[in-house]
N, C-alpha and C positions, 0 to 999 in steps of 0.2 A: 621170486623173491628169496634171498638167501637168509638162512636161519643159523645162528650159532648158539650152542648151549655150553653150560659149564661142564666140567669133568669130561666123561667120555664123548660128549657130543660137542666139544669145543671146536674141533676142526672138521667137523662134518657139515656139509652143505646140503640143504634141502630145498628144492625147487618146487613151490606150490602153485597150482593152477588157481583160476578164478573160482570162488565158490559158486555153486549152483543150488537150485532148490529141487528136492525129491518130493513130489505130492503123493498122497495115497493112490494105489493103482485103480481104485474104484471110488465112485461117489459114495460118501458115508452118510449122506442125508442129514448132516449136522451143520452145514455151512451156515454161519451167522448166529449159531447158538452160543450162549455163554455156558461154559463148563465149571461147575462149582469146585472151588478149593476150600478145604477145611481150615480151621484155626491152626492145626498142627502143620499143614502145608505152608501156610503164609508166615509162619514163625521162622522158617529157614530161608534166609535171604543170602544165597550163596550159589557159586557155580561149582560143580564137581567134575574133575577131569580125570579120566582113567586111560590106560593103554593096554592093548592085547597084542603080544608079539608072536608071530607065526613063522616058523622056519620054512625054508623051501621044501616043497613036497614033490612027488612025481608029477603033479599037475602043472607047477610053475618053476621047477628047477631050471636055472638058466634064464629066468625072466620072460620066457617066450609067450606066456599066456596072460600078460599083464592086463589086456583089454578084457579078456574073459573074466579075470578076477574081479576087476572093477565093476564090470557089467553085472556080474552075478550078486555082488554085495548091494549094488545099488538097486537092482531089481527086487531083491528080497526086501530091502528097506521100504520100498514102495508098497509091497504086499503086506508087511507087518503093520504098516501105518493104518491099514484098513481096520485092523483090530485095535489099535491104540490111536484113534482118530485125534484125541486131544494133542498129541505130540506134533501133528501137523499144523497146530494153530499157533497163536501168539498170545503173550500175556497182555492183559488189559485191565482197566478198572470198570466196575459196573456203576449203576446210577447211585448206589450208596457208598461209593469210593472204596469198594472192597476188591481186591485182586481176583481175577477170574481168568480162564483161557477163553480167548475169543476163537471159536472154532473156524477159522478162515480157510482151512484146508490148503494153504499155501506150500506146506511141505517142510521137511527137515533140511537143514543146511548140509551140503555135501562138498568136500574138497578132495581132489586128487593131488598127490605129491610124489616126487621121486627124490631118493637120496643118491649121493655119489659114492656110496661105499656098499659092502655087503653087510647084512644084518648082524654078523658076528661082531662087528666093530662097535655096536651100540653099547654093549655091556649089560649090566643087570641092575642098574639103579634106576627104577621106574621114575622117581621124582626128577631125575635129570632129564627126563623125556618130555617135560611139559610143553616144549615147543613143536612137538609132533602132534599136538592137539590144536585145532583151529578154535579160536576163542572169541569170535565175533568182536573184534577189536573196536568197533564203531559204538558198541553198546555203552552208554554212560550211566545206566541205571538197571537194576536186576529186572525190571519189567521189560527192558528192551532185549534181554537175552532170550533167544529162542529156546524152546523146550529141549531141542537136540541139535548138535552140530557134530558131524563125523568127518574125519580126515583119514583116508587111506594113503599110507606112505609106502611105496614100492622100493625094494633095494636091488642092486646089482646081483646077479646070479640067483634071483628068486627071493622069496620070503617078503613079508609085509607086516606093517604095524597098523592097527586100527586104533585111532585116537578119538575118544569121546568126551564131549563136553555137554553136561546136562544142567538144566536149570533145576535147583533144588526144591523150587515151588512145585515142580511137577513129578520129580523122581526123589526117592530115597534110595539107600544102597540096594536093599532087597528088591524094590520095584525095578531099579535100573538093571539088576541082573536077570530078573524075569523077562524084561523086554529084549535084552541083548541075546539071551539064549533062545528066545522065540524067534528072533530075527535069524539066528543061525539054523534053527530047525527049518524054517522056509527056504534058506539058501541051499540047504541040503535036499530040498525037494520033498520035505515032509509037511503034512497038515499040522496045525498046533494041536497038541494033546488036550490042552485046556485053555479056555479063553480067559483073559483077564477080567477081574470084576471092577468095573469102571465107576460105580456109583458112589461117589465120595460123600454124598449127602448123608450116609449112615452116620458120619462123624459130625453132624450139625450140633451146635450148642443147643442145650435145652431151653425151652421158654416156659416159665422164667429160668434164668441161670441158677444153678445150685453150686456155690463154691463151698466146698466142705473142708478144704486144707488151706493152710497158710500160703502155700506155694512160694517158699523162700528161695526157690531157684531164681526168681525174678527180683529179689531183694537188692537194694543199692548198698554198696560198701564203700565207706570213705577210705580213700587212698592215703594214709598217713605216713607210708613208706616211700611216697613219690616214685612209684613203679613206672608211671607214664614217662618219667625222665629217662629211665633205662631203655624204653622202647623207641627213643629218639636215635639210639646207636643203630649201627648196621645189624640186622637180624640175620642169623645163620641157622640153618637146620642141619640136623644130623640123625642118622638112623643107628639105634642101638639094638643089638641082637641078643635076645635071652633064650638060650637053649634049654633043653629039658633039665639039665643039671642045675642051671642057674634059678630056673623057675621053681624046682624042689627046694633049693636053698632058701628062696624068699618065702615060701609056704612054711618051712621049718622054723624060720626067724619069726614069722608072725604067730606061731603057736608055742614057742619055747617057754613063755612065761606062764603058761597054763590057763590064761584068760579065755583062749579060744581052743576048742578041740581040733578043729580042722577049719580050712578056709579053701576057697576056690582059687584057680590061677588068676582069673580076672580081679577078684578082690585084693589078692596080695600084690599083683603088679600095679594095679591102680594106686593102692595105698603107698606103695614104694615110690612111684613116679611123682605123686602129689607131694609127698614128704621131701624127696630129693630136690625137687624144683623149688620148693619154699626155702630150703636151706641154701640152694645156689644163688637165689635172688637176694639173700640177706635181708629179708624183711624185718621190720621191727617186731620185737617179742610180742607187743600188744596189737599188731595188725590183725584185724579180722580177715579170714580168708574163706574162699568158697571153692569147692569142687563141683562141677557140673558133669553129670554122667548122662551119655545118650544110650538109652535102653530100648531094646525093641519091645513095643507094647502090643504087638499083634495078638499074642496069646494071652495078654493080661485082661483083654476085654471079655465080658461075659454076655453072650457067647463070643468066642474069639472072632477076629476079623475073618471074612472069607478068604479062602485059599486064593492066591494070586491077586489079592487086593491091590489095585493100582493107585498108589498114593502113599504119602508120608505115614508111617505107623509107628513112629518112634516117640519116646517120651524123654523129657529132661527131668532129672531128679538131682537133688543137691546134698552135699555135706557141708557142714560149717565148723570152723575152729578159729583158733588164734594161731599165728605162726609159732609162738613160743610153745604152746600145747603140743602141736603136731610134731614139731621137730625134737622136742625133749623127752616126750612119752614114748614107750616101746612101740614098735611097729603095729602090734595087736590093736592099739588105740585107733590108728588110722584105718586098719582093716575093718574094725567094728562100725567106724562111721560109714564107710563105703557099703558095708553090708545093710546097714539100716536104710541107707537111701535107696538101694535096689529093692528091698522088701517093701518099701513104701509104694511102689508102682503096682497098683491093683486096678481093677475095673472102675471103682469109685474115684480113685485118684486121677485116672486118665480122663473120665468124664468131667471131673471137677476142674482139671487143668484146661480143658476145651472151654469150659464156661468161664474160667478165670480170663483166659485170652479174649473171649467175646466182650467182656465188660471193661479189662484194663489194658487191652493190647499186649503185645509181646516183647517190649524192649528189654534187652538184657544188659545189665550192668556187668562190664568185664573187669572192673577194678579188682585187683588181688584175686583173680579167678582163673582156674584152669578148667578147660573142657577136655574130657577123655571120651573118645569114640572108638569102638572096635569094629574091625572089618574082618576078623578072623574067621567068621563063619560064612562069608560070602563066597559063592562057588565060582570064582574067576576061572578056575582051570576046566570048567564044563563047557565053556564057549567053543562052538565049532562051526565054521562056515563052510566046511567041506575040505579044508586043509589040515584037518586034525585039530587037536586042542592046542592052546597057546603054550609055548614053552616058559613064558614069562608074562604076568599081567599084574596090574596094581594101580594104586593112586599116583598121580603125577604132581600134586601140589599140596600145599599146606595152608589153607585159607585162614589166616589169622595167627597172631603172635601168642595166643593163649591156648593152643590146641595141642594135644598129644593124641596120635593116631596109632592104634594097634593093628598090625598087619601080619598075615602068615608070611613066614619066611619063604622066599621064592623056590627054594629046593627042599628044605627040611620042614615039613609041615607041622612037626612037633615044636618048633621053635617060633618065637614071636618077635617081630621087628617093631620097635617103638620109634616112630618119626616125631621129632619135636623141634621147635624152633626156639631160639634164645638170643638175647642181646650178647654181643661178642665177649663183653667183659665177664659175663656169668657162665658162658659155655664151658670154660675149663674147669670150673668148680664142679659142674654138673658131670663132666666127663669122668672126674675121679670118683664121684659118688656112685657111677654106674660100674665101677669094678668090684664086683662081689664074688 
């Protein structure tokens, strides 16, 4: 099957083989059991796609060891699934109508593919590599998406790209990195240094639930600016790079009025992106707006979640304003809102959110809302299957029109790339605002 992608992949053909299943190498004694998913897990109904690009090495230069390459990765996958047995199962509903993993043991989805070019022709825009990830096209609902699908694409003269699609019910970013790095350890012939902590029931809702906060992250906002009409236009994505100089300028701008003594890079950049996006969309002055921040909550629990906790450990927290206030007040105003939202995430807040979801469900209103998620601390570069670490790795898609994603720059680790999507009519305004 031929695949064509935009930009650097537009003229590259990839031949995919038929998908196969890779079961655990050993019986895990869990077949038929239901694996509990927490309220945090089932809040995130999305697929996450990433790629890991490996240059030719002494092992596979010239492409002569293609079968060895695929065999090693496949064999290591079957072994790591013994430790991560829920990944070999499938999503299902229990008798109470709650999503769980049915531990069928049928295995992860695995696809082999070949490209008609050398890996150098791919370029460095990982988002343009989305079609190097197998995406279970027959799945019509998130429950039909397997926990893991992997595609290994081999290139002429050696080199390969591992494309991963995971179900967010089962993995968040930190959990996925743990899994992939453990997979690589086994591929290199090492035993796991530490086993994953699989018991997600430690994040069960309390009985009775104790909702201690209003949890305005789930509040409904009336769209008086007709932003949904904007989203009927063609959506375009673009990546904006903020080097160390630009980031320092933002932090200086956030503190120059004296209301804040200092601020973090994340606070300044989040505030700037939220403010600029609001300006670019030309929302009404009195339009209520919401910023949702995805915050790693692992260390916020008391005690913290166990090391290598296998499951979603993130929290949603929110800032609220009106479009007029946000765009007309100094940047320090937006930074302070971001800071307060982050500081709100404590042990009590996280447990209250779990209980809130138990009582009210987790539907998010996305009217006049932006979600910001940062992947800058994820250790993409540590993955190694025996061919060395990837020369390039990252996200390959932006699921949703209301999302901004912060990623480490592929070559300059002190810089941050902001990936964001916009209606075509608003992108030019946003582009101008990014020149700082």
